[in-house]
TORPAMI-936031 format. One record per residue (C-alpha): y, z, x; residue in one letter; residue number from 1. Coordinates in Angstrom, 1 decimal. Example, Ala and Ser with C-alpha at 12.3 -4.5 7.8 and 13.67 -1.06 7.14 Angstrom:
BEGIN
[rec [-4.5; 7.8; 12.3]; "A"; 1]
[rec [-1.1; 7.1; 13.7]; "S"; 2]
//
This chain:
BEGIN
[rec [-16.1; -22.7; 14.0]; "X"; 1]
[rec [-12.9; -20.8; 13.7]; "X"; 2]
[rec [-11.9; -17.4; 15.1]; "X"; 3]
[rec [-12.5; -14.3; 12.7]; "X"; 4]
[rec [-11.1; -11.5; 14.7]; "X"; 5]
[rec [-9.4; -9.2; 12.5]; "X"; 6]
[rec [-9.4; -5.6; 13.2]; "X"; 7]
[rec [-10.1; -2.9; 10.4]; "X"; 8]
[rec [-7.2; -0.3; 9.5]; "X"; 9]
[rec [-8.1; 2.7; 11.1]; "X"; 10]
[rec [-7.7; 5.7; 8.4]; "X"; 11]
[rec [-4.0; 7.4; 8.5]; "X"; 12]
[rec [-3.1; 9.6; 6.0]; "X"; 13]
[rec [0.5; 8.5; 6.8]; "X"; 14]
[rec [0.4; 5.4; 4.8]; "X"; 15]
[rec [3.2; 4.5; 2.8]; "X"; 16]
[rec [1.4; 3.9; -0.8]; "X"; 17]
[rec [2.9; 1.1; -2.5]; "X"; 18]
[rec [1.8; 2.6; -6.0]; "X"; 19]
[rec [3.5; 6.2; -5.3]; "X"; 20]
[rec [6.6; 4.0; -4.9]; "X"; 21]
[rec [6.8; 1.7; -7.5]; "X"; 22]
[rec [5.7; 2.1; -11.5]; "X"; 23]
[rec [3.5; -0.8; -12.1]; "X"; 24]
[rec [2.7; -1.8; -15.7]; "X"; 25]
[rec [0.5; -4.6; -16.4]; "X"; 26]
[rec [2.5; -5.7; -19.6]; "X"; 27]
[rec [5.5; -6.7; -17.3]; "X"; 28]
[rec [3.8; -9.1; -15.2]; "X"; 29]
[rec [3.5; -13.0; -16.1]; "X"; 30]
[rec [1.1; -14.6; -16.4]; "X"; 31]
[rec [1.5; -16.8; -12.9]; "X"; 32]
[rec [3.6; -16.4; -9.6]; "X"; 33]
[rec [4.2; -19.2; -7.3]; "X"; 34]
[rec [6.6; -19.0; -4.4]; "X"; 35]
[rec [5.5; -21.7; -2.4]; "X"; 36]
[rec [8.3; -23.4; -2.3]; "X"; 37]
[rec [10.0; -21.0; -0.7]; "X"; 38]
[rec [7.9; -20.3; 2.6]; "X"; 39]
[rec [8.0; -21.9; 5.2]; "X"; 40]
[rec [5.8; -25.1; 6.3]; "X"; 41]
[rec [1.9; -24.0; 7.0]; "X"; 42]
[rec [0.9; -23.9; 10.8]; "X"; 43]
[rec [-1.7; -23.6; 13.0]; "X"; 44]
[rec [-3.3; -20.8; 14.6]; "X"; 45]
[rec [-5.7; -23.1; 16.8]; "X"; 46]
[rec [-8.7; -20.9; 18.9]; "X"; 47]
[rec [-6.6; -17.8; 19.2]; "X"; 48]
[rec [-7.4; -14.6; 17.3]; "X"; 49]
[rec [-4.0; -14.1; 16.0]; "X"; 50]
[rec [-5.0; -14.3; 12.2]; "X"; 51]
[rec [-2.8; -11.3; 11.9]; "X"; 52]
[rec [0.2; -12.7; 13.6]; "X"; 53]
[rec [0.2; -15.6; 12.0]; "X"; 54]
[rec [0.1; -14.7; 8.3]; "X"; 55]
[rec [2.6; -11.8; 9.4]; "X"; 56]
[rec [5.5; -13.8; 10.7]; "X"; 57]
[rec [5.0; -17.3; 9.6]; "X"; 58]
[rec [4.2; -16.1; 6.2]; "X"; 59]
[rec [6.1; -12.7; 5.0]; "X"; 60]
[rec [9.0; -12.5; 7.2]; "X"; 61]
[rec [10.1; -16.5; 8.1]; "X"; 62]
[rec [9.4; -16.3; 3.9]; "X"; 63]
[rec [12.3; -13.0; 4.1]; "X"; 64]
[rec [14.2; -15.4; 6.2]; "X"; 65]
[rec [14.6; -18.1; 5.3]; "X"; 66]
[rec [15.4; -16.8; 1.5]; "X"; 67]
[rec [18.2; -15.0; 2.8]; "X"; 68]
[rec [19.6; -18.0; 4.6]; "X"; 69]
[rec [18.1; -21.2; 3.7]; "X"; 70]
[rec [21.1; -23.0; 5.5]; "X"; 71]
[rec [20.7; -21.6; 9.0]; "X"; 72]
[rec [16.3; -21.0; 9.5]; "X"; 73]
[rec [14.6; -21.1; 12.8]; "X"; 74]
[rec [10.9; -20.0; 13.3]; "X"; 75]
[rec [9.9; -16.9; 14.1]; "X"; 76]
[rec [7.5; -16.1; 17.2]; "X"; 77]
[rec [3.7; -15.4; 16.5]; "X"; 78]
[rec [3.2; -15.0; 20.1]; "X"; 79]
[rec [5.6; -12.3; 20.5]; "X"; 80]
[rec [4.2; -10.1; 17.6]; "X"; 81]
[rec [0.0; -11.2; 18.3]; "X"; 82]
[rec [1.3; -9.6; 22.5]; "X"; 83]
[rec [2.6; -6.3; 21.3]; "X"; 84]
[rec [-0.2; -5.7; 18.3]; "X"; 85]
[rec [-2.3; -5.8; 21.6]; "X"; 86]
[rec [0.0; -3.5; 23.6]; "X"; 87]
[rec [-0.5; -1.3; 21.1]; "X"; 88]
[rec [-4.4; -1.2; 20.7]; "X"; 89]
[rec [-4.3; -1.8; 24.6]; "X"; 90]
[rec [-6.2; -5.2; 24.8]; "X"; 91]
[rec [-3.5; -7.1; 26.3]; "X"; 92]
[rec [-5.4; -9.2; 28.5]; "X"; 93]
[rec [-7.9; -10.2; 25.7]; "X"; 94]
[rec [-7.7; -12.3; 23.0]; "X"; 95]
[rec [-9.1; -9.8; 21.1]; "X"; 96]
[rec [-7.5; -10.0; 17.0]; "X"; 97]
[rec [-5.7; -7.1; 16.0]; "X"; 98]
[rec [-4.9; -4.9; 12.8]; "X"; 99]
[rec [-2.5; -5.8; 10.0]; "X"; 100]
[rec [-1.1; -2.1; 10.2]; "X"; 101]
[rec [-0.4; -2.7; 14.1]; "X"; 102]
[rec [1.4; -5.7; 12.9]; "X"; 103]
[rec [3.7; -4.4; 10.8]; "X"; 104]
[rec [4.2; -1.4; 13.2]; "X"; 105]
[rec [5.4; -3.6; 15.8]; "X"; 106]
[rec [7.7; -5.6; 13.1]; "X"; 107]
[rec [9.2; -2.3; 11.8]; "X"; 108]
[rec [9.8; -1.1; 15.6]; "X"; 109]
[rec [10.1; -4.0; 18.0]; "X"; 110]
[rec [10.8; -7.0; 15.3]; "X"; 111]
[rec [9.9; -10.8; 16.1]; "X"; 112]
[rec [11.8; -13.2; 18.4]; "X"; 113]
[rec [13.1; -17.1; 17.9]; "X"; 114]
[rec [9.8; -19.2; 18.4]; "X"; 115]
[rec [12.2; -21.4; 20.5]; "X"; 116]
[rec [12.7; -18.1; 22.9]; "X"; 117]
[rec [8.5; -17.2; 23.2]; "X"; 118]
[rec [6.6; -20.5; 21.7]; "X"; 119]
[rec [3.1; -20.8; 20.5]; "X"; 120]
[rec [1.4; -21.9; 23.5]; "X"; 121]
[rec [-1.7; -20.2; 23.7]; "X"; 122]
[rec [-2.9; -20.7; 26.9]; "X"; 123]
[rec [0.2; -18.2; 27.9]; "X"; 124]
[rec [-0.9; -15.4; 25.2]; "X"; 125]
[rec [-1.7; -13.2; 28.2]; "X"; 126]
[rec [1.9; -13.4; 29.1]; "X"; 127]
[rec [4.0; -10.2; 28.7]; "X"; 128]
[rec [7.9; -11.2; 26.4]; "X"; 129]
[rec [10.5; -9.9; 29.0]; "X"; 130]
[rec [13.4; -7.5; 28.2]; "X"; 131]
[rec [15.3; -10.9; 26.4]; "X"; 132]
[rec [12.8; -11.6; 23.9]; "X"; 133]
[rec [12.6; -7.9; 23.0]; "X"; 134]
[rec [17.1; -7.5; 22.4]; "X"; 135]
[rec [16.9; -10.6; 20.8]; "X"; 136]
[rec [13.8; -9.2; 18.3]; "X"; 137]
[rec [16.1; -6.4; 17.0]; "X"; 138]
[rec [17.9; -9.4; 14.5]; "X"; 139]
[rec [14.1; -9.8; 12.7]; "X"; 140]
[rec [12.7; -6.6; 12.2]; "X"; 141]
[rec [11.6; -4.8; 8.5]; "X"; 142]
[rec [12.7; -1.3; 7.2]; "X"; 143]
[rec [9.3; -0.1; 6.5]; "X"; 144]
[rec [5.6; -1.5; 5.1]; "X"; 145]
[rec [3.5; 0.0; 2.0]; "X"; 146]
[rec [-0.5; -0.3; 1.7]; "X"; 147]
[rec [-1.3; -1.9; -1.2]; "X"; 148]
[rec [-4.5; -0.7; -3.3]; "X"; 149]
[rec [-4.9; -3.2; -6.5]; "X"; 150]
[rec [-4.4; -6.3; -7.8]; "X"; 151]
[rec [-1.6; -5.2; -9.8]; "X"; 152]
[rec [0.1; -3.9; -7.4]; "X"; 153]
[rec [0.3; -7.4; -5.5]; "X"; 154]
[rec [1.2; -8.8; -8.9]; "X"; 155]
[rec [4.1; -6.9; -9.0]; "X"; 156]
[rec [5.0; -7.2; -5.5]; "X"; 157]
[rec [5.1; -11.2; -5.7]; "X"; 158]
[rec [7.2; -10.4; -9.1]; "X"; 159]
[rec [10.0; -9.0; -6.5]; "X"; 160]
[rec [9.1; -11.9; -4.4]; "X"; 161]
[rec [7.6; -9.4; -1.5]; "X"; 162]
[rec [4.9; -11.5; 0.1]; "X"; 163]
[rec [1.5; -9.6; 0.7]; "X"; 164]
[rec [-0.7; -9.7; 3.7]; "X"; 165]
[rec [-4.4; -8.9; 3.7]; "X"; 166]
[rec [-7.6; -8.9; 5.5]; "X"; 167]
[rec [-11.0; -10.2; 4.0]; "X"; 168]
[rec [-14.4; -10.5; 5.1]; "X"; 169]
[rec [-15.2; -13.8; 5.7]; "X"; 170]
[rec [-19.1; -15.5; 4.9]; "X"; 171]
[rec [-20.0; -19.0; 6.1]; "X"; 172]
[rec [-19.5; -20.4; 2.3]; "X"; 173]
[rec [-15.5; -19.6; 3.7]; "X"; 174]
[rec [-15.7; -22.7; 5.9]; "X"; 175]
[rec [-16.5; -25.0; 2.8]; "X"; 176]
[rec [-13.6; -25.0; 1.2]; "X"; 177]
[rec [-12.5; -28.2; 0.0]; "X"; 178]
[rec [-9.0; -30.1; -0.8]; "X"; 179]
[rec [-8.7; -28.1; -4.1]; "X"; 180]
[rec [-8.6; -25.1; -2.2]; "X"; 181]
[rec [-10.8; -23.0; -4.2]; "X"; 182]
[rec [-13.0; -20.3; -2.3]; "X"; 183]
[rec [-16.3; -19.9; -3.3]; "X"; 184]
[rec [-17.7; -16.1; -4.1]; "X"; 185]
[rec [-20.2; -15.3; -1.2]; "X"; 186]
[rec [-23.7; -15.6; -2.3]; "X"; 187]
[rec [-26.5; -13.5; -1.5]; "X"; 188]
[rec [-28.0; -13.7; 1.8]; "X"; 189]
[rec [-25.2; -15.6; 3.1]; "X"; 190]
[rec [-23.8; -14.6; 6.9]; "X"; 191]
[rec [-21.2; -12.7; 7.7]; "X"; 192]
[rec [-18.7; -14.5; 10.2]; "X"; 193]
[rec [-15.9; -11.7; 10.1]; "X"; 194]
[rec [-12.9; -10.6; 9.0]; "X"; 195]
[rec [-9.4; -12.9; 8.6]; "X"; 196]
[rec [-5.5; -12.0; 8.2]; "X"; 197]
[rec [-3.8; -14.4; 5.2]; "X"; 198]
[rec [-1.1; -14.1; 3.1]; "X"; 199]
[rec [-0.6; -14.1; -1.0]; "X"; 200]
[rec [2.5; -16.0; -2.0]; "X"; 201]
[rec [1.7; -16.1; -5.9]; "X"; 202]
[rec [-1.4; -16.3; -8.5]; "X"; 203]
[rec [-2.8; -17.7; -11.9]; "X"; 204]
[rec [-4.1; -15.7; -14.4]; "X"; 205]
[rec [-5.6; -19.1; -16.0]; "X"; 206]
[rec [-6.6; -20.6; -12.9]; "X"; 207]
[rec [-10.4; -20.0; -11.9]; "X"; 208]
[rec [-10.8; -17.3; -14.2]; "X"; 209]
[rec [-7.8; -15.6; -12.1]; "X"; 210]
[rec [-6.6; -16.7; -8.7]; "X"; 211]
[rec [-4.7; -15.4; -5.9]; "X"; 212]
[rec [-2.4; -18.3; -3.8]; "X"; 213]
[rec [-3.1; -18.1; -0.7]; "X"; 214]
[rec [-1.4; -19.0; 2.7]; "X"; 215]
[rec [-3.7; -19.7; 5.6]; "X"; 216]
[rec [-2.6; -20.7; 9.3]; "X"; 217]
[rec [-5.0; -23.4; 10.1]; "X"; 218]
[rec [-2.6; -26.0; 9.0]; "X"; 219]
[rec [-1.7; -28.5; 6.3]; "X"; 220]
[rec [-4.8; -30.3; 6.3]; "X"; 221]
[rec [-7.1; -27.3; 5.7]; "X"; 222]
[rec [-7.3; -26.7; 2.0]; "X"; 223]
[rec [-4.8; -27.6; -0.6]; "X"; 224]
[rec [-2.4; -28.7; 2.1]; "X"; 225]
[rec [-2.8; -25.1; 3.8]; "X"; 226]
[rec [-3.4; -23.0; 1.0]; "X"; 227]
[rec [-6.2; -21.8; -1.2]; "X"; 228]
[rec [-7.7; -19.6; -4.1]; "X"; 229]
[rec [-9.0; -16.8; -3.9]; "X"; 230]
[rec [-10.7; -15.6; -7.4]; "X"; 231]
[rec [-10.2; -11.8; -8.8]; "X"; 232]
[rec [-13.4; -11.4; -8.9]; "X"; 233]
[rec [-13.7; -10.8; -4.6]; "X"; 234]
[rec [-11.4; -8.2; -4.6]; "X"; 235]
[rec [-14.3; -6.5; -3.4]; "X"; 236]
[rec [-13.5; -8.6; 0.0]; "X"; 237]
[rec [-10.2; -7.9; 0.5]; "X"; 238]
[rec [-9.2; -5.1; 3.2]; "X"; 239]
[rec [-5.7; -3.5; 4.4]; "X"; 240]
[rec [-3.1; -5.4; 2.0]; "X"; 241]
[rec [0.3; -4.6; 3.3]; "X"; 242]
[rec [4.2; -6.0; 1.5]; "X"; 243]
[rec [7.5; -4.8; 3.3]; "X"; 244]
[rec [9.2; -1.9; 1.7]; "X"; 245]
[rec [11.8; -2.3; -0.8]; "X"; 246]
[rec [15.3; -3.0; 0.2]; "X"; 247]
[rec [13.7; -4.1; 3.6]; "X"; 248]
//
Protein backbone atom coordinates (compact mmCIF):
# COMPACT_ATOMS: atom_id res chain seq x y z
CA UNK A 1 0.00 0.00 0.00
CA UNK A 2 1.15 3.52 -0.77
CA UNK A 3 1.88 6.10 1.93
CA UNK A 4 -0.86 8.59 2.79
CA UNK A 5 0.92 11.10 5.00
CA UNK A 6 -0.63 14.44 4.06
CA UNK A 7 -0.73 16.71 7.12
CA UNK A 8 -3.89 18.81 7.22
CA UNK A 9 -3.36 22.59 7.27
CA UNK A 10 -3.97 24.33 10.57
CA UNK A 11 -6.57 27.10 10.54
CA UNK A 12 -4.90 30.45 9.78
CA UNK A 13 -6.89 33.67 9.38
CA UNK A 14 -3.98 35.19 7.42
CA UNK A 15 -4.60 32.96 4.40
CA UNK A 16 -5.16 34.94 1.20
CA UNK A 17 -8.49 33.84 -0.28
CA UNK A 18 -8.73 33.39 -4.05
CA UNK A 19 -12.39 34.39 -4.17
CA UNK A 20 -11.73 37.76 -2.55
CA UNK A 21 -9.19 38.70 -5.22
CA UNK A 22 -10.86 37.35 -8.36
CA UNK A 23 -14.33 37.89 -9.82
CA UNK A 24 -15.41 34.34 -10.62
CA UNK A 25 -18.44 34.15 -12.93
CA UNK A 26 -19.73 30.69 -13.84
CA UNK A 27 -20.92 31.87 -17.26
CA UNK A 28 -17.38 32.64 -18.47
CA UNK A 29 -16.02 29.21 -17.60
CA UNK A 30 -15.66 26.78 -20.54
CA UNK A 31 -17.03 23.24 -20.31
CA UNK A 32 -13.54 21.74 -20.48
CA UNK A 33 -9.93 22.71 -19.83
CA UNK A 34 -7.10 20.19 -20.17
CA UNK A 35 -3.53 21.37 -19.54
CA UNK A 36 -1.84 17.96 -19.54
CA UNK A 37 0.11 18.64 -22.72
CA UNK A 38 1.72 21.65 -21.03
CA UNK A 39 2.87 19.62 -17.99
CA UNK A 40 6.22 17.98 -17.35
CA UNK A 41 6.38 14.14 -17.33
CA UNK A 42 4.66 12.38 -14.42
CA UNK A 43 6.96 11.30 -11.59
CA UNK A 44 6.82 8.55 -8.95
CA UNK A 45 7.30 9.53 -5.31
CA UNK A 46 8.03 5.92 -4.32
CA UNK A 47 7.72 4.82 -0.69
CA UNK A 48 8.27 8.30 0.74
CA UNK A 49 5.55 10.49 2.23
CA UNK A 50 6.45 13.39 -0.04
CA UNK A 51 3.15 13.80 -1.89
CA UNK A 52 2.93 17.53 -1.13
CA UNK A 53 6.38 18.21 -2.57
CA UNK A 54 5.59 16.09 -5.62
CA UNK A 55 2.31 17.89 -6.29
CA UNK A 56 3.78 21.35 -5.74
CA UNK A 57 7.13 20.89 -7.49
CA UNK A 58 6.59 18.43 -10.35
CA UNK A 59 3.03 19.59 -10.86
CA UNK A 60 2.47 23.27 -10.17
CA UNK A 61 5.98 24.82 -10.24
CA UNK A 62 7.42 22.78 -13.13
CA UNK A 63 4.32 23.69 -15.16
CA UNK A 64 5.14 27.36 -14.60
CA UNK A 65 8.80 26.84 -15.48
CA UNK A 66 8.08 24.74 -18.58
CA UNK A 67 5.63 27.26 -20.00
CA UNK A 68 7.89 30.19 -19.21
CA UNK A 69 10.73 28.74 -21.27
CA UNK A 70 9.96 25.49 -23.11
CA UNK A 71 13.31 25.52 -24.92
CA UNK A 72 15.33 25.32 -21.70
CA UNK A 73 13.51 23.24 -19.11
CA UNK A 74 15.16 21.49 -16.16
CA UNK A 75 13.40 19.44 -13.50
CA UNK A 76 13.12 20.84 -10.00
CA UNK A 77 13.98 19.14 -6.71
CA UNK A 78 11.09 17.52 -4.87
CA UNK A 79 13.40 16.32 -2.10
CA UNK A 80 14.63 19.89 -1.47
CA UNK A 81 11.08 21.11 -0.89
CA UNK A 82 10.19 18.08 1.24
CA UNK A 83 13.19 18.70 3.53
CA UNK A 84 12.24 22.36 4.07
CA UNK A 85 8.60 21.46 4.65
CA UNK A 86 9.68 19.14 7.46
CA UNK A 87 12.08 21.78 8.77
CA UNK A 88 9.10 24.12 9.19
CA UNK A 89 7.18 21.37 10.96
CA UNK A 90 10.05 20.19 13.18
CA UNK A 91 10.21 16.70 11.66
CA UNK A 92 13.32 16.75 9.46
CA UNK A 93 14.53 13.34 10.66
CA UNK A 94 11.20 11.59 10.12
CA UNK A 95 9.32 10.69 6.96
CA UNK A 96 6.33 12.44 8.46
CA UNK A 97 4.61 13.90 5.43
CA UNK A 98 3.82 17.62 5.40
CA UNK A 99 1.05 20.15 4.87
CA UNK A 100 0.33 21.88 1.60
CA UNK A 101 0.39 25.36 3.13
CA UNK A 102 3.90 24.74 4.43
CA UNK A 103 4.94 23.52 1.00
CA UNK A 104 3.60 26.66 -0.66
CA UNK A 105 5.27 28.77 2.05
CA UNK A 106 8.64 27.13 1.33
CA UNK A 107 8.16 27.70 -2.40
CA UNK A 108 7.52 31.39 -1.77
CA UNK A 109 10.25 32.01 0.81
CA UNK A 110 13.05 29.60 -0.14
CA UNK A 111 12.07 28.48 -3.62
CA UNK A 112 13.30 25.15 -4.97
CA UNK A 113 16.62 24.14 -6.51
CA UNK A 114 17.17 21.98 -9.58
CA UNK A 115 16.70 18.21 -9.41
CA UNK A 116 20.21 17.79 -10.80
CA UNK A 117 21.56 19.66 -7.76
CA UNK A 118 19.49 17.75 -5.18
CA UNK A 119 18.33 14.45 -6.73
CA UNK A 120 15.28 12.47 -5.63
CA UNK A 121 17.04 9.63 -3.79
CA UNK A 122 14.66 8.65 -1.01
CA UNK A 123 17.48 7.03 1.00
CA UNK A 124 18.91 10.53 1.53
CA UNK A 125 15.69 12.30 2.56
CA UNK A 126 17.18 13.23 5.97
CA UNK A 127 20.15 15.05 4.44
CA UNK A 128 20.12 18.83 4.70
CA UNK A 129 20.49 20.94 1.54
CA UNK A 130 23.55 23.18 1.56
CA UNK A 131 23.99 26.91 1.00
CA UNK A 132 24.70 26.17 -2.66
CA UNK A 133 21.24 24.65 -3.19
CA UNK A 134 19.60 27.41 -1.12
CA UNK A 135 21.19 30.06 -3.33
CA UNK A 136 20.08 28.29 -6.50
CA UNK A 137 16.54 27.90 -5.15
CA UNK A 138 16.08 31.68 -5.10
CA UNK A 139 15.71 31.49 -8.88
CA UNK A 140 12.58 29.34 -8.60
CA UNK A 141 10.17 30.96 -6.17
CA UNK A 142 6.59 32.24 -6.41
CA UNK A 143 5.29 35.66 -5.37
CA UNK A 144 2.47 34.26 -3.26
CA UNK A 145 -0.29 31.68 -2.91
CA UNK A 146 -4.04 31.72 -2.38
CA UNK A 147 -6.55 29.34 -0.82
CA UNK A 148 -9.42 28.12 -2.99
CA UNK A 149 -12.84 27.27 -1.57
CA UNK A 150 -15.12 26.24 -4.47
CA UNK A 151 -15.33 24.27 -7.71
CA UNK A 152 -15.79 27.46 -9.74
CA UNK A 153 -12.67 28.97 -8.18
CA UNK A 154 -10.70 25.87 -9.24
CA UNK A 155 -12.04 26.25 -12.78
CA UNK A 156 -11.20 29.95 -12.86
CA UNK A 157 -7.60 29.30 -11.76
CA UNK A 158 -7.24 26.75 -14.56
CA UNK A 159 -8.75 29.23 -17.02
CA UNK A 160 -5.83 31.59 -16.35
CA UNK A 161 -3.50 28.56 -16.52
CA UNK A 162 -2.64 28.30 -12.86
CA UNK A 163 -2.60 24.69 -11.69
CA UNK A 164 -4.20 23.81 -8.36
CA UNK A 165 -2.79 21.58 -5.61
CA UNK A 166 -5.06 19.98 -3.05
CA UNK A 167 -5.41 17.26 -0.47
CA UNK A 168 -7.96 14.48 -0.45
CA UNK A 169 -9.13 12.03 2.18
CA UNK A 170 -8.33 8.62 0.69
CA UNK A 171 -10.46 5.51 1.13
CA UNK A 172 -9.75 1.92 0.11
CA UNK A 173 -11.45 2.29 -3.27
CA UNK A 174 -8.80 4.81 -4.39
CA UNK A 175 -6.37 1.90 -4.69
CA UNK A 176 -8.69 0.21 -7.22
CA UNK A 177 -8.31 2.94 -9.87
CA UNK A 178 -7.90 1.28 -13.28
CA UNK A 179 -6.39 2.45 -16.57
CA UNK A 180 -9.49 4.55 -17.30
CA UNK A 181 -8.38 6.72 -14.37
CA UNK A 182 -11.86 7.08 -12.86
CA UNK A 183 -11.75 7.49 -9.07
CA UNK A 184 -14.78 5.77 -7.50
CA UNK A 185 -16.88 7.59 -4.94
CA UNK A 186 -16.25 5.92 -1.55
CA UNK A 187 -19.00 3.63 -0.31
CA UNK A 188 -20.42 3.56 3.19
CA UNK A 189 -18.21 1.57 5.53
CA UNK A 190 -15.02 1.93 3.51
CA UNK A 191 -11.83 2.21 5.53
CA UNK A 192 -10.09 5.59 5.53
CA UNK A 193 -6.40 5.23 4.62
CA UNK A 194 -5.19 8.79 5.21
CA UNK A 195 -4.59 11.95 3.20
CA UNK A 196 -2.87 12.45 -0.14
CA UNK A 197 -1.83 15.54 -2.15
CA UNK A 198 -2.35 15.83 -5.89
CA UNK A 199 -2.48 18.49 -8.61
CA UNK A 200 -5.49 19.53 -10.72
CA UNK A 201 -4.55 20.21 -14.35
CA UNK A 202 -8.00 20.48 -15.90
CA UNK A 203 -11.67 19.58 -15.74
CA UNK A 204 -14.47 18.30 -17.96
CA UNK A 205 -18.10 19.11 -17.16
CA UNK A 206 -19.31 16.32 -19.47
CA UNK A 207 -17.09 13.45 -18.31
CA UNK A 208 -18.59 11.16 -15.66
CA UNK A 209 -21.12 13.85 -14.65
CA UNK A 210 -18.30 16.37 -14.26
CA UNK A 211 -14.75 15.59 -13.17
CA UNK A 212 -11.42 17.18 -12.35
CA UNK A 213 -8.41 16.02 -14.38
CA UNK A 214 -5.83 15.21 -11.72
CA UNK A 215 -2.11 14.49 -11.82
CA UNK A 216 -0.84 11.91 -9.33
CA UNK A 217 2.78 11.16 -8.35
CA UNK A 218 2.77 7.38 -8.66
CA UNK A 219 4.39 7.11 -12.09
CA UNK A 220 2.84 6.98 -15.56
CA UNK A 221 1.86 3.31 -15.27
CA UNK A 222 -0.81 4.26 -12.71
CA UNK A 223 -4.31 5.29 -13.80
CA UNK A 224 -4.60 7.00 -17.18
CA UNK A 225 -0.87 7.44 -17.85
CA UNK A 226 -0.37 8.89 -14.38
CA UNK A 227 -3.59 10.91 -14.27
CA UNK A 228 -7.02 10.28 -12.81
CA UNK A 229 -10.50 11.80 -12.87
CA UNK A 230 -12.10 12.84 -9.60
CA UNK A 231 -15.84 13.58 -9.90
CA UNK A 232 -17.19 16.91 -8.68
CA UNK A 233 -19.44 14.91 -6.36
CA UNK A 234 -16.32 14.10 -4.30
CA UNK A 235 -15.55 17.77 -3.63
CA UNK A 236 -16.49 17.23 0.02
CA UNK A 237 -13.48 14.90 0.35
CA UNK A 238 -11.08 17.61 -0.85
CA UNK A 239 -9.16 19.86 1.54
CA UNK A 240 -6.46 22.54 1.60
CA UNK A 241 -6.82 23.69 -2.01
CA UNK A 242 -4.15 26.15 -3.20
CA UNK A 243 -2.93 27.96 -6.29
CA UNK A 244 -0.28 30.58 -7.00
CA UNK A 245 -0.98 34.28 -6.69
CA UNK A 246 -1.79 36.01 -9.99
CA UNK A 247 1.37 37.29 -11.59
CA UNK A 248 3.60 34.80 -9.77
